[in-house]
C-alpha beads as a LAMMPS data file, in Angstrom:
LAMMPS data file: protein, C-alpha beads

330 atoms
329 bonds

1 atom types
1 bond types

-500.0 500.0 xlo xhi
-500.0 500.0 ylo yhi
-500.0 500.0 zlo zhi

Masses

1 110.0

Atoms # bond

1 1 1 -429.111 -324.994 221.226
2 1 1 -428.636 -324.524 224.963
3 1 1 -426.765 -321.635 226.525
4 1 1 -424.503 -322.313 229.548
5 1 1 -424.987 -320.053 232.558
6 1 1 -421.461 -318.625 232.608
7 1 1 -419.154 -319.451 229.752
8 1 1 -415.940 -321.215 230.738
9 1 1 -413.109 -322.028 228.371
10 1 1 -412.664 -325.766 227.894
11 1 1 -409.584 -327.859 227.296
12 1 1 -409.820 -331.470 226.116
13 1 1 -407.242 -333.857 227.559
14 1 1 -406.768 -336.880 225.232
15 1 1 -408.338 -337.493 221.837
16 1 1 -410.063 -340.890 221.941
17 1 1 -413.595 -341.841 220.969
18 1 1 -415.329 -340.475 224.060
19 1 1 -413.453 -337.169 223.671
20 1 1 -414.821 -336.921 220.125
21 1 1 -418.392 -337.527 221.325
22 1 1 -418.113 -335.014 224.171
23 1 1 -416.439 -332.312 222.093
24 1 1 -418.991 -332.741 219.320
25 1 1 -421.799 -332.062 221.813
26 1 1 -419.933 -329.053 223.204
27 1 1 -419.515 -327.555 219.738
28 1 1 -423.131 -328.292 218.754
29 1 1 -424.312 -326.372 221.800
30 1 1 -422.106 -323.298 221.665
31 1 1 -419.486 -324.040 224.319
32 1 1 -416.081 -322.382 224.162
33 1 1 -413.488 -325.083 223.437
34 1 1 -410.076 -323.409 223.459
35 1 1 -407.481 -326.185 223.389
36 1 1 -406.796 -329.896 223.095
37 1 1 -403.855 -331.890 224.391
38 1 1 -402.541 -335.289 223.378
39 1 1 -399.382 -337.302 223.945
40 1 1 -398.797 -336.943 220.194
41 1 1 -398.784 -333.567 218.468
42 1 1 -400.221 -335.021 215.256
43 1 1 -403.214 -336.451 217.139
44 1 1 -403.857 -333.105 218.797
45 1 1 -403.544 -331.290 215.466
46 1 1 -406.024 -333.635 213.779
47 1 1 -408.517 -333.303 216.633
48 1 1 -408.220 -329.511 216.627
49 1 1 -408.755 -329.373 212.869
50 1 1 -411.815 -331.623 213.108
51 1 1 -413.551 -329.437 215.699
52 1 1 -412.161 -325.995 214.911
53 1 1 -410.212 -325.718 218.170
54 1 1 -407.700 -322.843 218.191
55 1 1 -404.805 -324.522 220.026
56 1 1 -403.370 -328.038 219.918
57 1 1 -400.702 -329.292 222.318
58 1 1 -398.469 -332.333 222.114
59 1 1 -398.513 -332.902 225.868
60 1 1 -401.002 -332.824 228.722
61 1 1 -398.666 -330.564 230.708
62 1 1 -398.883 -327.866 228.038
63 1 1 -402.662 -328.111 227.942
64 1 1 -403.205 -327.631 231.680
65 1 1 -400.690 -324.765 231.745
66 1 1 -402.627 -322.797 229.115
67 1 1 -403.998 -319.609 230.766
68 1 1 -406.814 -319.581 228.199
69 1 1 -408.230 -322.825 229.644
70 1 1 -410.504 -322.720 232.704
71 1 1 -411.760 -326.307 232.842
72 1 1 -410.235 -329.570 231.622
73 1 1 -412.121 -332.644 230.452
74 1 1 -410.082 -335.782 231.225
75 1 1 -410.794 -338.685 228.859
76 1 1 -407.761 -340.955 229.141
77 1 1 -408.034 -344.700 229.995
78 1 1 -409.223 -345.501 233.521
79 1 1 -405.846 -346.019 235.273
80 1 1 -404.723 -342.530 234.252
81 1 1 -407.823 -340.582 235.341
82 1 1 -406.519 -339.809 238.812
83 1 1 -403.060 -338.631 237.770
84 1 1 -404.387 -336.597 234.837
85 1 1 -407.065 -334.997 237.011
86 1 1 -404.414 -334.151 239.610
87 1 1 -402.237 -332.603 236.907
88 1 1 -405.061 -330.248 235.918
89 1 1 -406.112 -329.513 239.502
90 1 1 -402.563 -328.587 240.508
91 1 1 -402.543 -326.178 237.557
92 1 1 -405.606 -324.475 239.057
93 1 1 -408.141 -325.855 236.587
94 1 1 -411.628 -327.152 237.241
95 1 1 -411.931 -330.739 236.040
96 1 1 -414.574 -333.013 234.550
97 1 1 -413.282 -336.598 234.741
98 1 1 -414.629 -339.311 232.470
99 1 1 -416.289 -342.197 234.274
100 1 1 -415.330 -344.255 236.093
101 1 1 -413.840 -341.408 238.081
102 1 1 -410.740 -343.398 239.018
103 1 1 -409.517 -346.970 239.242
104 1 1 -410.528 -347.356 242.891
105 1 1 -411.823 -345.439 245.889
106 1 1 -408.347 -344.651 247.245
107 1 1 -407.476 -342.796 244.041
108 1 1 -410.869 -341.087 244.007
109 1 1 -410.429 -339.873 247.579
110 1 1 -407.033 -338.372 246.785
111 1 1 -408.377 -336.478 243.774
112 1 1 -411.386 -335.175 245.697
113 1 1 -409.186 -334.015 248.587
114 1 1 -406.725 -332.356 246.221
115 1 1 -409.513 -330.423 244.475
116 1 1 -410.863 -329.256 247.837
117 1 1 -407.401 -328.115 248.902
118 1 1 -406.853 -326.233 245.640
119 1 1 -410.338 -324.685 245.651
120 1 1 -411.465 -326.042 242.281
121 1 1 -414.399 -328.135 241.125
122 1 1 -413.913 -331.780 240.194
123 1 1 -416.872 -333.713 238.831
124 1 1 -417.391 -337.194 237.427
125 1 1 -418.631 -337.230 233.833
126 1 1 -421.541 -339.601 234.474
127 1 1 -423.461 -337.852 231.700
128 1 1 -426.612 -339.986 232.077
129 1 1 -427.434 -338.258 235.375
130 1 1 -427.861 -334.941 233.578
131 1 1 -430.056 -336.014 230.668
132 1 1 -433.587 -334.562 230.438
133 1 1 -435.337 -337.936 230.509
134 1 1 -433.553 -338.819 233.740
135 1 1 -434.528 -335.454 235.218
136 1 1 -438.163 -336.168 234.343
137 1 1 -437.944 -339.651 235.880
138 1 1 -436.720 -338.162 239.156
139 1 1 -439.648 -335.712 239.066
140 1 1 -442.174 -338.512 238.499
141 1 1 -440.787 -340.469 241.423
142 1 1 -440.804 -337.378 243.665
143 1 1 -444.432 -336.697 242.692
144 1 1 -445.368 -340.125 244.033
145 1 1 -446.766 -341.461 240.759
146 1 1 -445.068 -344.829 241.250
147 1 1 -446.045 -345.154 244.894
148 1 1 -443.250 -346.747 246.902
149 1 1 -440.351 -347.459 244.552
150 1 1 -439.214 -351.015 245.203
151 1 1 -437.128 -352.389 242.351
152 1 1 -434.643 -351.372 239.661
153 1 1 -433.837 -353.817 236.852
154 1 1 -431.193 -352.534 234.457
155 1 1 -429.163 -353.992 231.584
156 1 1 -426.054 -352.658 229.873
157 1 1 -424.841 -355.226 227.379
158 1 1 -422.782 -354.563 224.283
159 1 1 -420.889 -356.575 221.696
160 1 1 -417.452 -355.003 221.997
161 1 1 -414.011 -355.957 220.740
162 1 1 -412.671 -359.440 221.513
163 1 1 -409.118 -358.369 220.648
164 1 1 -406.986 -359.261 223.718
165 1 1 -404.872 -356.133 223.189
166 1 1 -407.894 -353.797 223.139
167 1 1 -408.102 -351.615 226.244
168 1 1 -411.519 -353.100 227.081
169 1 1 -409.884 -356.498 227.581
170 1 1 -406.602 -355.340 229.124
171 1 1 -406.419 -355.525 232.929
172 1 1 -403.519 -353.078 232.994
173 1 1 -405.878 -350.476 231.474
174 1 1 -408.756 -351.237 233.842
175 1 1 -410.541 -353.160 231.102
176 1 1 -413.614 -355.291 231.657
177 1 1 -417.367 -355.029 231.870
178 1 1 -417.539 -353.533 235.360
179 1 1 -415.699 -350.234 234.932
180 1 1 -416.671 -349.615 231.310
181 1 1 -420.318 -350.733 231.390
182 1 1 -421.269 -351.672 234.936
183 1 1 -420.591 -348.176 236.221
184 1 1 -423.843 -347.081 234.538
185 1 1 -426.207 -349.486 236.370
186 1 1 -424.302 -348.983 239.625
187 1 1 -424.565 -345.201 239.400
188 1 1 -428.259 -345.464 238.440
189 1 1 -428.931 -347.595 241.520
190 1 1 -427.132 -345.035 243.680
191 1 1 -429.170 -342.228 242.115
192 1 1 -432.416 -344.074 242.821
193 1 1 -431.800 -345.660 246.227
194 1 1 -428.517 -344.345 247.614
195 1 1 -425.868 -346.523 249.250
196 1 1 -426.604 -350.259 249.191
197 1 1 -426.742 -352.091 252.504
198 1 1 -425.805 -355.404 250.889
199 1 1 -423.943 -356.322 247.703
200 1 1 -423.987 -359.645 245.887
201 1 1 -421.998 -360.087 242.686
202 1 1 -421.049 -362.756 240.207
203 1 1 -418.913 -362.570 237.085
204 1 1 -417.320 -364.499 234.257
205 1 1 -413.878 -363.731 232.914
206 1 1 -412.118 -363.536 229.566
207 1 1 -408.735 -365.190 228.854
208 1 1 -407.002 -361.868 229.621
209 1 1 -408.432 -361.900 233.157
210 1 1 -410.824 -359.035 232.442
211 1 1 -414.441 -359.553 233.457
212 1 1 -416.633 -360.310 230.446
213 1 1 -419.929 -360.097 232.288
214 1 1 -420.955 -358.955 235.739
215 1 1 -424.248 -359.213 237.603
216 1 1 -424.958 -357.325 240.823
217 1 1 -427.803 -357.309 243.314
218 1 1 -427.997 -354.455 245.807
219 1 1 -430.187 -354.623 248.878
220 1 1 -431.581 -351.624 250.750
221 1 1 -433.922 -350.959 253.617
222 1 1 -437.642 -350.681 252.903
223 1 1 -437.951 -353.791 250.691
224 1 1 -435.906 -352.246 247.891
225 1 1 -433.644 -354.125 245.471
226 1 1 -431.566 -353.087 242.453
227 1 1 -430.409 -355.696 239.951
228 1 1 -427.951 -354.878 237.182
229 1 1 -426.186 -356.912 234.522
230 1 1 -423.415 -355.745 232.208
231 1 1 -421.887 -357.756 229.369
232 1 1 -419.054 -356.754 227.033
233 1 1 -419.258 -359.561 224.460
234 1 1 -422.981 -359.886 223.690
235 1 1 -425.482 -357.181 222.849
236 1 1 -428.584 -357.103 225.035
237 1 1 -431.759 -354.996 225.123
238 1 1 -430.141 -352.132 227.083
239 1 1 -433.393 -351.247 228.805
240 1 1 -434.241 -350.399 232.403
241 1 1 -437.369 -350.781 234.513
242 1 1 -438.314 -349.087 237.776
243 1 1 -441.071 -350.850 239.699
244 1 1 -443.295 -349.120 242.226
245 1 1 -446.304 -350.178 244.255
246 1 1 -448.632 -348.078 242.049
247 1 1 -446.945 -347.976 238.631
248 1 1 -443.709 -348.663 236.772
249 1 1 -441.384 -346.842 234.401
250 1 1 -440.065 -348.678 231.339
251 1 1 -437.029 -346.965 229.795
252 1 1 -436.289 -347.905 226.199
253 1 1 -432.946 -348.634 224.573
254 1 1 -430.588 -347.297 225.208
255 1 1 -431.707 -346.252 228.664
256 1 1 -428.493 -344.376 229.589
257 1 1 -428.634 -342.121 226.471
258 1 1 -431.392 -339.797 225.183
259 1 1 -434.394 -342.092 224.724
260 1 1 -438.088 -342.669 225.409
261 1 1 -439.866 -344.062 228.432
262 1 1 -443.402 -344.828 229.576
263 1 1 -445.102 -344.670 232.946
264 1 1 -447.495 -347.631 233.117
265 1 1 -450.155 -348.269 235.734
266 1 1 -450.910 -351.722 237.110
267 1 1 -453.922 -351.905 234.805
268 1 1 -451.653 -351.455 231.782
269 1 1 -452.716 -347.869 231.108
270 1 1 -449.939 -345.569 229.875
271 1 1 -449.955 -342.633 232.283
272 1 1 -447.181 -340.725 230.540
273 1 1 -444.918 -341.163 227.534
274 1 1 -441.687 -339.205 227.215
275 1 1 -439.787 -338.754 223.957
276 1 1 -436.342 -337.218 223.672
277 1 1 -435.793 -334.599 220.965
278 1 1 -432.100 -333.928 221.406
279 1 1 -429.463 -333.308 218.766
280 1 1 -426.268 -335.187 219.607
281 1 1 -425.765 -337.462 222.579
282 1 1 -426.673 -334.932 225.253
283 1 1 -423.241 -334.972 226.859
284 1 1 -423.250 -331.195 227.047
285 1 1 -425.711 -331.220 229.953
286 1 1 -422.918 -332.325 232.278
287 1 1 -420.788 -329.446 230.954
288 1 1 -423.654 -327.079 231.725
289 1 1 -423.648 -328.443 235.269
290 1 1 -419.917 -327.745 235.583
291 1 1 -420.325 -324.151 234.434
292 1 1 -423.335 -323.562 236.688
293 1 1 -421.616 -325.034 239.754
294 1 1 -418.516 -322.924 239.171
295 1 1 -420.653 -319.790 238.754
296 1 1 -422.465 -320.605 242.010
297 1 1 -419.235 -321.360 243.843
298 1 1 -420.587 -324.826 244.657
299 1 1 -417.478 -326.985 244.523
300 1 1 -419.124 -329.998 246.172
301 1 1 -421.571 -330.669 243.342
302 1 1 -425.301 -331.273 243.630
303 1 1 -426.830 -333.840 241.281
304 1 1 -423.694 -335.978 241.581
305 1 1 -421.707 -334.705 244.590
306 1 1 -418.028 -335.567 244.632
307 1 1 -418.540 -337.430 247.915
308 1 1 -421.078 -339.674 246.202
309 1 1 -418.639 -340.317 243.372
310 1 1 -416.023 -341.447 245.911
311 1 1 -418.606 -343.675 247.602
312 1 1 -419.625 -345.207 244.253
313 1 1 -415.982 -346.087 243.645
314 1 1 -416.111 -347.838 247.022
315 1 1 -419.087 -349.869 245.810
316 1 1 -417.165 -350.860 242.685
317 1 1 -414.253 -351.887 244.915
318 1 1 -416.591 -354.055 247.000
319 1 1 -417.913 -355.741 243.864
320 1 1 -414.376 -356.437 242.652
321 1 1 -413.386 -357.878 246.024
322 1 1 -416.322 -360.288 245.894
323 1 1 -415.548 -361.519 242.370
324 1 1 -411.788 -361.588 242.951
325 1 1 -410.814 -358.898 240.443
326 1 1 -407.691 -356.817 240.965
327 1 1 -405.825 -354.529 238.588
328 1 1 -402.044 -354.530 238.182
329 1 1 -400.340 -352.234 240.657
330 1 1 -403.112 -352.302 243.252

Bonds

1 1 1 2
2 1 2 3
3 1 3 4
4 1 4 5
5 1 5 6
6 1 6 7
7 1 7 8
8 1 8 9
9 1 9 10
10 1 10 11
11 1 11 12
12 1 12 13
13 1 13 14
14 1 14 15
15 1 15 16
16 1 16 17
17 1 17 18
18 1 18 19
19 1 19 20
20 1 20 21
21 1 21 22
22 1 22 23
23 1 23 24
24 1 24 25
25 1 25 26
26 1 26 27
27 1 27 28
28 1 28 29
29 1 29 30
30 1 30 31
31 1 31 32
32 1 32 33
33 1 33 34
34 1 34 35
35 1 35 36
36 1 36 37
37 1 37 38
38 1 38 39
39 1 39 40
40 1 40 41
41 1 41 42
42 1 42 43
43 1 43 44
44 1 44 45
45 1 45 46
46 1 46 47
47 1 47 48
48 1 48 49
49 1 49 50
50 1 50 51
51 1 51 52
52 1 52 53
53 1 53 54
54 1 54 55
55 1 55 56
56 1 56 57
57 1 57 58
58 1 58 59
59 1 59 60
60 1 60 61
61 1 61 62
62 1 62 63
63 1 63 64
64 1 64 65
65 1 65 66
66 1 66 67
67 1 67 68
68 1 68 69
69 1 69 70
70 1 70 71
71 1 71 72
72 1 72 73
73 1 73 74
74 1 74 75
75 1 75 76
76 1 76 77
77 1 77 78
78 1 78 79
79 1 79 80
80 1 80 81
81 1 81 82
82 1 82 83
83 1 83 84
84 1 84 85
85 1 85 86
86 1 86 87
87 1 87 88
88 1 88 89
89 1 89 90
90 1 90 91
91 1 91 92
92 1 92 93
93 1 93 94
94 1 94 95
95 1 95 96
96 1 96 97
97 1 97 98
98 1 98 99
99 1 99 100
100 1 100 101
101 1 101 102
102 1 102 103
103 1 103 104
104 1 104 105
105 1 105 106
106 1 106 107
107 1 107 108
108 1 108 109
109 1 109 110
110 1 110 111
111 1 111 112
112 1 112 113
113 1 113 114
114 1 114 115
115 1 115 116
116 1 116 117
117 1 117 118
118 1 118 119
119 1 119 120
120 1 120 121
121 1 121 122
122 1 122 123
123 1 123 124
124 1 124 125
125 1 125 126
126 1 126 127
127 1 127 128
128 1 128 129
129 1 129 130
130 1 130 131
131 1 131 132
132 1 132 133
133 1 133 134
134 1 134 135
135 1 135 136
136 1 136 137
137 1 137 138
138 1 138 139
139 1 139 140
140 1 140 141
141 1 141 142
142 1 142 143
143 1 143 144
144 1 144 145
145 1 145 146
146 1 146 147
147 1 147 148
148 1 148 149
149 1 149 150
150 1 150 151
151 1 151 152
152 1 152 153
153 1 153 154
154 1 154 155
155 1 155 156
156 1 156 157
157 1 157 158
158 1 158 159
159 1 159 160
160 1 160 161
161 1 161 162
162 1 162 163
163 1 163 164
164 1 164 165
165 1 165 166
166 1 166 167
167 1 167 168
168 1 168 169
169 1 169 170
170 1 170 171
171 1 171 172
172 1 172 173
173 1 173 174
174 1 174 175
175 1 175 176
176 1 176 177
177 1 177 178
178 1 178 179
179 1 179 180
180 1 180 181
181 1 181 182
182 1 182 183
183 1 183 184
184 1 184 185
185 1 185 186
186 1 186 187
187 1 187 188
188 1 188 189
189 1 189 190
190 1 190 191
191 1 191 192
192 1 192 193
193 1 193 194
194 1 194 195
195 1 195 196
196 1 196 197
197 1 197 198
198 1 198 199
199 1 199 200
200 1 200 201
201 1 201 202
202 1 202 203
203 1 203 204
204 1 204 205
205 1 205 206
206 1 206 207
207 1 207 208
208 1 208 209
209 1 209 210
210 1 210 211
211 1 211 212
212 1 212 213
213 1 213 214
214 1 214 215
215 1 215 216
216 1 216 217
217 1 217 218
218 1 218 219
219 1 219 220
220 1 220 221
221 1 221 222
222 1 222 223
223 1 223 224
224 1 224 225
225 1 225 226
226 1 226 227
227 1 227 228
228 1 228 229
229 1 229 230
230 1 230 231
231 1 231 232
232 1 232 233
233 1 233 234
234 1 234 235
235 1 235 236
236 1 236 237
237 1 237 238
238 1 238 239
239 1 239 240
240 1 240 241
241 1 241 242
242 1 242 243
243 1 243 244
244 1 244 245
245 1 245 246
246 1 246 247
247 1 247 248
248 1 248 249
249 1 249 250
250 1 250 251
251 1 251 252
252 1 252 253
253 1 253 254
254 1 254 255
255 1 255 256
256 1 256 257
257 1 257 258
258 1 258 259
259 1 259 260
260 1 260 261
261 1 261 262
262 1 262 263
263 1 263 264
264 1 264 265
265 1 265 266
266 1 266 267
267 1 267 268
268 1 268 269
269 1 269 270
270 1 270 271
271 1 271 272
272 1 272 273
273 1 273 274
274 1 274 275
275 1 275 276
276 1 276 277
277 1 277 278
278 1 278 279
279 1 279 280
280 1 280 281
281 1 281 282
282 1 282 283
283 1 283 284
284 1 284 285
285 1 285 286
286 1 286 287
287 1 287 288
288 1 288 289
289 1 289 290
290 1 290 291
291 1 291 292
292 1 292 293
293 1 293 294
294 1 294 295
295 1 295 296
296 1 296 297
297 1 297 298
298 1 298 299
299 1 299 300
300 1 300 301
301 1 301 302
302 1 302 303
303 1 303 304
304 1 304 305
305 1 305 306
306 1 306 307
307 1 307 308
308 1 308 309
309 1 309 310
310 1 310 311
311 1 311 312
312 1 312 313
313 1 313 314
314 1 314 315
315 1 315 316
316 1 316 317
317 1 317 318
318 1 318 319
319 1 319 320
320 1 320 321
321 1 321 322
322 1 322 323
323 1 323 324
324 1 324 325
325 1 325 326
326 1 326 327
327 1 327 328
328 1 328 329
329 1 329 330
């Protein structure tokens, strides 16, 4: 069990599947979860009983007003991230916002500016960035083991619900492969290479208008390319490969969660093999980052700075413009 640097008191805003996964990891690792808020009191009560949370609220407004809550985890559907984050920020709370951070870059910019004005931390919950195997991969690259890193090939493909009313297929809820699944490869490419200089995208669409699959190719200076594919109606290998001039890294399924990887030389020799030994999904590492950043007074973030989150939303906007995807109300 890990111990956060400085213990903050957490509030959970919304009670869906991702909130269950995150809260489970918090409880497994000794975090202080004080309250949960839902639009329905019975949902909040059930969630609180499941995780042993002292206080359950039947509204988000009550949750963010609780003086016993220091930081709020926002886990509502995509179109509500910005307004729910703003609600917590205006109440003086630090905020961890489920990815994607917002529906578009305009919303993301407003939330980031509001947090800066209020003097609180806001961070995107791209939990993969904080996992130990990803930290080790960054170390290997920095050590020069791969030589010049040239290529990222990454897949995120799942067989998800085909129900037209499911949020994953509903445009009004930001449904589709890009925001739910594609955010992972896009963020990984940003982590590895930074801002792309060129973006090429292609997609297919479901009857609801939501994107069912999306493929992106990012170009960078220095002969570097990142290729990602995300599919919501067919399960793929969910692996990733980083190619360098001296060696490669092969990340096993599922690459964005605790997993194994190998560093392989051009002669086929395995130079290093990494195996994850985590209990749970490892989502608590991002919570540790929140608590550490608050303790340090670093409201800009480090591993995933808020300015990078806003820029990543801009990349997602550029992809959507190319494939002709707009959400209601934009």
